[in-house]
Each structure stands twice: as C-alpha cells, then as structure tokens.
Phi, psi and omega in degrees: 000154183294158182292156179292157169252182180277358187298125175235350180304140179284123176243129181262003180281122175300339178293332179249338178237104189292346181288337191281349168234151179298143183298140179263004180285166177300141179061015184058038173301135179300138176284075185303331184285348179257341187279130177240155180300329177289351176284336190289308186299318173295326182287324175293315185299309183293322178304313181292318176302309188291320181292321177297319179297320179296315181295318181298322179298321178293312188295326183261013181297129177286343181283150178306146186287135174230170174300321183290310188269002173239297185290309182292327177291326178297317182297328179273354182280161168078029185295312186291325174291325178288322177296316182293318180293322184298309182293314187293313182284341166296312185287339181290326176287319190261337188204060181285141175225177182299321174300313176295323182293315179295325178293315180298318176303325183276319187276331185302316172293332177286324175296321178299314181292322174304313180296319178296333180297330175278310183300326190258020178280109186297312179301317179294322181290332177292321179291321176294317173303317184295316182295315182297322177302332182247023185294335183283359172273356174286139185273340187266115179301328177296324179291323176297309182304319184290321179300317179293325181292317184298311180299318182291322177299320181291317182293322184283351178246019169102008185295335176269359180283156172282176189296321181296312183291327177289321178303314180294324180296314174307318176294317175302318182289322183293311182295320181297324178296318183293320183293310179298329178290322176293320179304307179306308182303311186289324182299311185295316182297312186288323178301318175287326182290332182266008171309133190274121181270129178240128185286325186236142178300334177304330179286355176252016180306135189094343184283330179100157180303315185293320183288323178295316180299319179297318183293323175302311177300315178302316184291318174303315184292336181261010175088023181237053183302139180094350180242192188224132181241131177256101175295153175268146173268166187290324183285167173303313177285127186258133188300329183288346182292343176284343184253330183295118179277339181281115183294325180292320177296322177297315178302311183296321176302308183299311186296321181292325180295317185285336176287345191307129173062029179211034184252009179075012176270193179298335188260008179296124182259005192293323180296321179294322181294317179297315183290322179295324179295320182295309183303314183294320178294321180292312181299314176306314179301315178305321183273004176098010186245147183294338184195169180294327180296315184302319178294315180294313189287339175302339180243030175236171178303320191292321173095307185222159175293331178299323175296316179297316183292324179296317183298313180299309179293328178297327185270343189305309184300320180294322180289313179303311182303313180301314185293322179295322181293318178296314183297322174299320181294321183292322176295319173302321175296323178285329177303322181276317188275328185217070186312137175094347183273122178266129181310131175236160181305331185278347180270339192306298185305317183292315178293327179293325179294318181297318179293320179300322180296314182294318187281318185247357184060030186251114174257115184306322181294327180283317177305319181299336187292342187259001183235079172277137189315301190292330177293318182289326181292306190278316188264350181246293180299313179287330172302311178307312179299322178291316182295309187289308195249348185071019181266153174241141178248123178242126180290139182236126180252001184273343183268139182291150181232167183270353176201146185305333183284345187276137174248152187237129178236126170273141189244124182244146180276176182305321179275009178090355184284152184285138175256316179163204182230138180244118175261135175242123180230086194260333190276148181281154168196157188302333178281355184256134175288158188284168178103192175223146179198170172241142174213180184225145170262331177221127177275149174293130176198126174286326175306313186266355179072033185246140173261157187283142164238111189245157177228141168254132183237132172223186183222058170290134179297132182278135185285166178285162185313130172078004177266152178278161174268101180257134187253139166295163177290337175295320181290327178298313183288331175292327177301310180288328173309297189289339174288333176296320174295324181298314185284332176296323169284321185291321182274359180308132173230069189232147182285321192249134182306315185304329186240026181256160173064232181268016177277070183228171179305152180298321183276011166242332187297335180271352178298304178300323183295312179289328173306318183277352177301321187293340179285349174293338178267356184297134181304322179294322175294314182299321183302324186270317188265340181268084180229143184299131188294333177268314187267341183078006179286139178292152178299129183305138179308318179304317181286328174302310184298328177289319179302316183291323174293327183278007185296319181277356179295140183074008180292336174302306176300311185296318183290321185292313186296325178294310187287334174293318173295318176302314182292321178297316172306311180294324178301317176292326191257005168257004176290132176285160180302141180088350178291132183251128177242125186273328191220121180297313183293321184293321178301310183303308181302314177298318181301307182298322183295311182300320182283352175080025185238008178281100187242130186297335182261349185231090176291157177302148182309323177225131167275160188310318192288339180233028177277084185294333178301318190259336178273298177263344194276359181085000179261019181303129182056028181217011178295335177298343189303325185296320181282322175298316175293327178296327173298319176298317187292316182298315183291316176295319178298323179299323174300316178298321179288330175296332187252025172100006175082216190282075185247161175295332185285324175289324177291318180301316182296317184288324181296315185287325185272335192231302193290333179273349195271343180061226177250030182289348177221165177294133183306316185293333176288325176293321174297313181296329181294327180275323185282332181088005177189178178285171183297139172235116185281358181300322183296329178298314182294320176301316186296328183264358184065034186261349182283000000 
C-alpha cells in the first residue's frame, strides 16, 4: 500500500474513504488498492460513533424487547467499525509500519472504552435479560443459542457489577489495551533488532544454497550488503539450528532468541508482563473469580484451571522421561562425533538432526528438495481439499491484495456454488509478526448475506532470487494446520455472526486445524506433491516411509517445550488479585521448577517476556488449548482411518458435524456427533509416541 499522509480530517465521502461504503468487490473483499493509512483514524472515529448510536437506539427503543429488535438488531449493528477493524488489525499482524503502529497506539484504548460503553449499558442489558427470560419461546435453536451467548458475554464483561466496580473495570480495560499494544510493538522491534548478523558464509555451513541466499538478501535489505542475516522466529527454538554446522553461530542464534525483550533496553517487556498479570487478576476478582484462569476457563471446554492442570501434570512425567532419554541419546552421539563436547541447548536441534539421519536415514536437507511450496499447495493441500470436501480453489489475480506476496483463491463447492475466498500470505518479512495463524476479512453470516473471506498467514523464509521455496516437513504440516482453520471459517453455514465460523472456545478452535495436519502424511497426498523441485521425480517410497517413521522422533523435546509454556501460562494467570511478583525471571524459574519441567536443555517454547500468545495474543490461560484440541484431533482422525481414510464420505461427515456449525452447539457434542462416542485420549499418546 502507498505510504500514509498527514491527513487526519474525518471525511465521510465514500469516494475518498473506502471504509464508509460497503465494498463492491466480489465477496465484499476489502479494496486494498484504495485503502491508505490515513483512512483508518477517520473510519474508526466515525465507526465508533455510528455503532454507539445504533446501540443506543436499540437500548432506548420504546417497543417491548424482542429477539428481532434487540438481539438481531445488535448483530446487524457496527458495520463500518467492523469493516475498518477487520482490515486494520489484520494489517497490524501482517504488514505493520510506523503509521499503523501509531494508529494502533491511539485507537486501542478508545476501542476498549467503546466496547465497555456497550457492555455496561444498563438499559441495553435489561432488554437482553428480558429476551433471555423468554428465549425458550423461540423456534430457532440458533436464535436460542445466540441469546444465551449475548447474555453470558454481557455478564462476563461486567453488566451485573455496581457503578463503582464498573468504573474500575473500564480503567483496567483501557490500561490493558495500551499495554498489550506496547507489548506487540516492543516484541516486533526487538525480534528484528536481534536478528543474527554473520560476516562470513562459512558460518552458515549446512544451511544450503537457498538458505544462504535468503540470509544474504535479508542482510542487504537491512543495510549490511556482503554479509548474512538470520532473522528470528517467534518460538524459543529456532528452525535454523537443526541445519547450522557452525557451533558458535548456533549459540549466537539461540542466545539471541532467549534474550528477546529482557535486555533492559527500550524494548524490554518485563514491566508490561508484571502489570498485565496484576490487572488480569484484579479484573477476575471484580467479576467474581479467584483468578484470571478461572475467569477464562469458565467459558471453555476445560471448565476450570484444575482440569487443565490435571491434564498437564498427568502427562508431565512421561514427557520429561522422553526428553531425558532424547538428551542422553544426543550426548552419546556427540561423544562419538565430537569427543569432549557437552550437549548445550543450542546443540540439541543440530544433534537431533544428525541422530535422525543416522537412525532413520532421513536428511532434512534432502527431504526439503521434494517439498516445493507451490507443489505442496496446489498438488497436496488443494488436492486433499478436493478429495475430502469436493471443493475447488481457483487463483484470481484481478483482486487487490495488501502485499505483493499475497495470493487470492476463489473457492467453489462440488456443485459449482461459491464458498468464499482464501488468501495465502506465506512469506516472512520484517513487518510481519512471527508465527502462523488464520484470520478473516469477512465473516460468514446468513443474516447479513456474507460469504467468508479468510487468510492463512505463515513465516516461511523467502528464498533468494531465482531459488525455489523449499519447505521442511514441519512447515508442510503447518500449511495443512492453518488450512484446517481456513476451512473451519470457509465452511461455516450459520445465520448469526457472533456464533459463526471459528468463534468457538480456544480449546476447540485448534481441533479442526490439528485434525488436518495428519492428512499431510496421506500416501495419495505425498504421491502428488512430494516431487523433486528440479527433476520432478517423486519422493522414493523408501524415503516417504522413513519420514513417516521419523514423525515421533524428537517428541520429548517438542512436548516438553510446549507443556512448559502451557504451565508457565497457567502460573501467571492463577495468581490471585494483590499478589506481587518482583522479578519475571525468578517467577518463571520457580514456576517451571515447581511443575517439574525446568530442563537445562529445553527452554519453554515461549518465555514470559516474548510470550505473544498470552499477553497480546488472546490465549491467556489458554495455551494449553493446543494439547486439549490435539486429543480431539487425534481421536477424530483415528475415526477417519477406521472409516476408509481421505474419502468424500468422511469429509462430508466432518463438515456437517463440526466445520459448518460454528458455536451453534456445545463443542463436545459436535465432536461426539462425528466420533460416535466420547473422547478417548489414547490416540493422542500414540500420535506423540508417548505410549
């Protein structure tokens, strides 16, 4: 997009500000070619004013409250604010610049205050209560569900508090919004600042031509022509560590990763972490909960912190034992390959890759030659989508995008009818936050007549000029994972926006995504997409078998780094109101030690100072959700295998029971409808090789 100007005056003319009118593009796609940064603040200001006026009109309606004039009217309100927010916050994650960062800093507390003005409107809540009391007179089960969600959301956001408590709640929400915005800004800045600069290509030995070329391009873009730059990824463990032969380069990358936002510089987030933990505990107490985790989990499948902690603690001994076994294996390898070398955290991924090669004869560098991005996308992912669900994805190059790397695909059903739009934004860039995720530009809603526009975002290293984009098998499975979120949004067939698509509990939303990961291993998928990028030869069956057998290799490390982060999240968010934590690192170390997951070789997947999932990312007291959902996914995929594998019948059943439902039913009932019984966690342990 073109750079922002200094214009800040509010312009209500759709000819100059594209947010003020509904998009005329297919599927109401945002007109990215017309959107400028100076359009956001006027659109936010007008959107909040217009939304509040709409809500006040509903609250003060002299007619008796009904579902149509209260609940459905609320679902129709806020279109201008919704359009603006969808585009802006997607761009904050995918393509942040100084202008957008400044806008976010200004608008975040205003949006928090705006939402509180609605949640805490006593007249509006009285109308909702009245409709809720008579909800069983409604003939539509979706309408009943919607009324119940509205009432619950208002109560959970303070509608029953007295005036003094509501005023304090407003202050907490405003301060929290400012702090989470700052956390995002500082993490992105420090992650970019700590990218590791390497003077000589010899320090990148093992990375491969494509990786070296990408590092050279990154260094040139950062003003270091002739050198090599290794950008950091969001987790503690960095993907390049498995390939780098130079031990000192590995050490520098590892240490840079763990130092993020805790160096005492302008980007240090530790004070933000302490204050956010305090505010969340206080907010939970105001709302009648002993801690923030209890507040969050009351509206999740897990229900209570105790249920989550039991699940995590029950798995901890087996995971720690597996990690210790792996550490011993890696030390034995080093004793033979480099006598006198003591295993260090920065050696783990590299040594593990050497052991993997020896044990399974799987060389990641060789495997990557068979997974070129477009082949995996078109011949693997889209093939799976066609086989399971009967959908076809056709690329469109006539629709505007927010960045040149973004691709647009129109999605059609088996009968040729339109399903929605799928955007793919896969390459890393300095303006994009780390990680991988799915989001939406347009929500599906039968009430509003909208089909979904979803986006999958990843951070795959962009290759040098003329080089192919070769994926590790972890990146292949992430591609399938995020597409699982994508079809969860695309296949939604729900009337009301609040309960459509992926608007489900955190510990259910990861179920469809992890369910789809296993299809990356399907023989029919691999046969088509795993072809050598130069020769076009299919991956030899022997290598396919080795990749499949090697799947559970390293699960001790992967499971331990994950469960340590989940337990750290719970430690921060089970703090009671008034608890004082003096030192972030000391608290983190004690929490990990008490949980039995403090391992000198395996840092938590995210340390407190850069734990983006739980401070600004919406997963506070919810990082456990990946494991909870994985249990659902493993058991559901076991059902698929029992019923014939990747078939249209299995796809139709999953689509009907889960993907199309949104939150119109209780999550566990949707799972049981597909599985045919309640959850059995044995499949999860088998999937991770922990039995």
